[in-house]
N, C-alpha and C positions, 0 to 999 in steps of 0.2 A: 451394651446394656449391663448394668451391674445389679447384684441382688444383695439384700440385707434381711436379716431375720430380727423381728421385734415381737415380743410377747407371743412367741409360738407361731406367729403369722409371717408369711413371706411377703415382703414388699419388693416390688420391682421398681428400680429407679432408672429412668431413661435419661441418658446423657443427651444434652442438646447437641444436635448434629451441626457441625460448622464445616461447610464445604470449603475446600481449599481451591480458590479460584485464582488462576493466573492469567495474565494478559497473553494473548498469542504472540509469538515472535513477529516482529515487523520487518518488512522488506522495502528497500528503496526501489522506486521505478526511475531508472536513469535514462536520459536521452543522450545519444551519442551524436557528435557532430559529423557532418559530411559536407562535401563541397557543392552539392547539387540541389538539396531541398531548399525552396525559398523560405526566407525568414517569416513572411506572412503566414505561410502554411504551418510553420512550427507554432507561432503564436495562436493561430486558430485552433490547432490541435490541443494545445495546453488549456485553452478556454473550454473547448468542447468536452474533452475526456477527463480533465483534472479539475474543472470548475474554477480556474484561476481568473481573477479580474484581469482586465487587459493590461494594466500597469505591471502586475506581478508576472503575467505571461511574457511580456516584453523583456523584463529583467532576467527571467529564466532563459529565454531564447538567447539573449546576449551572453549569458554565462556559457551556454552550450557553444556558441560561436567563438568566444574568446578563449575558453578553457578546455574545449573539446568534449565536455560532458557537463550535465547538471541534473540534480534530483528534481523530478517532476512531482513526486508525491511519496508518501510513506504509508504502507498498508499491510494488513495481514496477508499471508501467502496467497490465498485463493483470489483475493481481490487484486493483488499485484500481478498475478499470472493473467487474470482477465484483462487488466489495463494494458499490459504488454501486448497481448494477442490482438486486442482491439486497435491499438495505435499502429502496430506493425501492419495489420491488414488494411487499415484505412490509408496508410502511406502507400502500400503497394497498389491499392485500388486507384490511387491518384498518380501512379507511376513515379513515386518519390522513394529514394533509398533511406529515408529516415528510419533510424533503429532505436528501439527502446529495449532495455534489459532490466532484470531485477537482481538485486544484491541484498544479502542479509544485512540488516541495519546493526 
C-alpha cells in the first residue's frame, strides 16, 4: 500500500494484488519391466489407474516390454506418489512383481 498527500488530505492508494502462481513440479510415473507380470495385467492396470484407452495402454505396455520402462503418466508429486502406491499394492495383491516408480520430470 502506498500513500499520497493531496490538498492536505491523505489518500491511500491500494496497489492491485497480483499473486504469483506457479505450476507445481511434475513427476513421471514410470513402469519398470519384469519377466513375470502378464502383459494383459499391465494393460488392465494402465486402463484402471491411468485412464488410458486400450490402444494407448497396449502401446505403453509394449514400450515397457521392449525398452524396459515407459511413462504411464505425468502428475504433481502427491498424485504421482498415490498412483505409485496404488499400482504397486494392486500388483502385490495379485502376486505380480510389477513395479512403478516416480521421477522428476
